[in-house]
C-alpha positions in Angstrom: 0.0 0.0 0.0 2.9 2.3 0.4 3.7 5.0 2.9 0.5 6.6 4.2 2.2 9.8 5.3 4.0 10.2 2.0 0.8 9.7 0.1 -1.0 12.2 2.3 1.6 14.9 1.9 1.9 14.4 -1.9 -1.9 14.2 -2.3 -2.4 17.5 -0.4 0.3 19.2 -2.5 -1.6 18.0 -5.6 -4.9 19.3 -4.3 -3.2 22.7 -3.6 -1.8 22.9 -7.1 -5.2 22.0 -8.5 -7.0 24.6 -6.5 -4.3 27.3 -7.3 -4.7 26.4 -11.0 -8.5 26.8 -10.7 -8.0 30.2 -9.1 -5.6 31.4 -11.8 -8.3 30.7 -14.4 -11.2 32.0 -12.3 -9.4 35.2 -11.1 -10.2 37.5 -14.1 -14.0 37.5 -13.7 -13.8 37.3 -9.9 -11.3 40.2 -9.5 -12.9 42.2 -12.5 -9.6 42.5 -14.4 -9.7 45.1 -17.1 -11.0 43.8 -20.4 -8.3 45.5 -22.5 -5.8 43.3 -24.3 -3.1 45.2 -22.6 -4.2 43.9 -19.2 -4.7 40.3 -20.4 -1.6 40.0 -22.5 0.6 38.6 -19.7 -2.3 36.7 -18.2 -2.8 34.3 -21.1 0.4 32.6 -20.3 -0.5 32.0 -16.7 -4.0 30.7 -17.7 -2.4 28.2 -20.1 0.1 27.1 -17.5 -2.7 26.9 -14.9 -4.5 24.3 -17.0 -1.3 22.2 -17.1 -0.8 22.7 -13.3 -4.4 21.7 -12.7 -4.0 18.5 -14.6 -0.7 17.6 -12.9 -2.2 18.5 -9.5 -5.2 16.2 -10.2 -2.9 13.3 -11.1 -0.7 14.0 -8.1 -3.8 14.1 -5.8 -5.2 10.8 -7.1 -2.0 8.8 -7.5 0.5 10.5 -5.3 3.3 8.0 -5.1 2.9 6.5 -8.6 4.2 9.5 -10.4 7.1 11.0 -8.3 8.6 12.7 -11.4 5.7 15.2 -11.4 6.9 17.0 -8.3 9.9 18.6 -10.1 7.8 19.3 -13.2 5.2 21.1 -11.0 8.0 23.1 -9.4 9.4 24.1 -12.8 6.0 25.2 -14.0 5.4 27.2 -10.9 8.8 28.9 -11.3 7.8 29.6 -14.9 4.6 31.2 -13.7 6.7 33.4 -11.4 8.9 34.5 -14.3 5.9 35.3 -16.4 4.5 37.4 -13.5 7.7 39.3 -12.9 8.3 39.9 -16.7 4.9 41.5 -17.0 5.2 43.6 -13.8 6.4 46.7 -15.7 3.4 47.4 -17.8 0.6 45.2 -16.5 -2.1 45.8 -14.0 -0.9 45.2 -10.4 -3.8 42.9 -9.5 -2.9 40.6 -12.4 0.8 40.6 -11.3 0.1 40.0 -7.6 -2.4 37.3 -8.3 0.0 35.4 -10.5 2.9 35.9 -8.1 1.0 34.6 -5.0 -0.7 31.7 -6.8 2.6 30.5 -8.4 4.5 30.9 -5.1 1.9 28.8 -3.4 2.2 26.1 -6.0 6.0 26.1 -5.9 6.0 26.1 -2.0 3.6 23.2 -1.7 5.3 21.1 -4.4 8.7 21.9 -2.9 7.6 20.9 0.6 6.2 17.6 -0.8 9.4 16.9 -2.6 11.5 17.7 0.5 9.3 15.5 2.8 9.3 12.7 0.2 13.0 12.8 -0.2 13.5 12.4 3.6 11.8 9.0 3.6 
């Protein structure tokens, strides 16, 4: 059956990534981002990456120890989201920038902690 604690930690990290991905997609209508193409230009990258993070999070939540290689992939995608957020910080709306930065930091932190705890076992 495997390590119950490891499964729980990895599953929770997957659920966190899934929910953060849902939030990145739901944030524009919820936070009433400007409808101009200038405001949404940097956000399309994060929405695309959010779909990938959601799918990876779902797989990690349902089969946590069967796909250990998805932890580093999720961390890399979260770091890519941070880079996208920081690149668009000069000319984008601050709510878009802050939303991307906080959600991607949460994804990276949860996946990093799961990787750290999993590597200690």
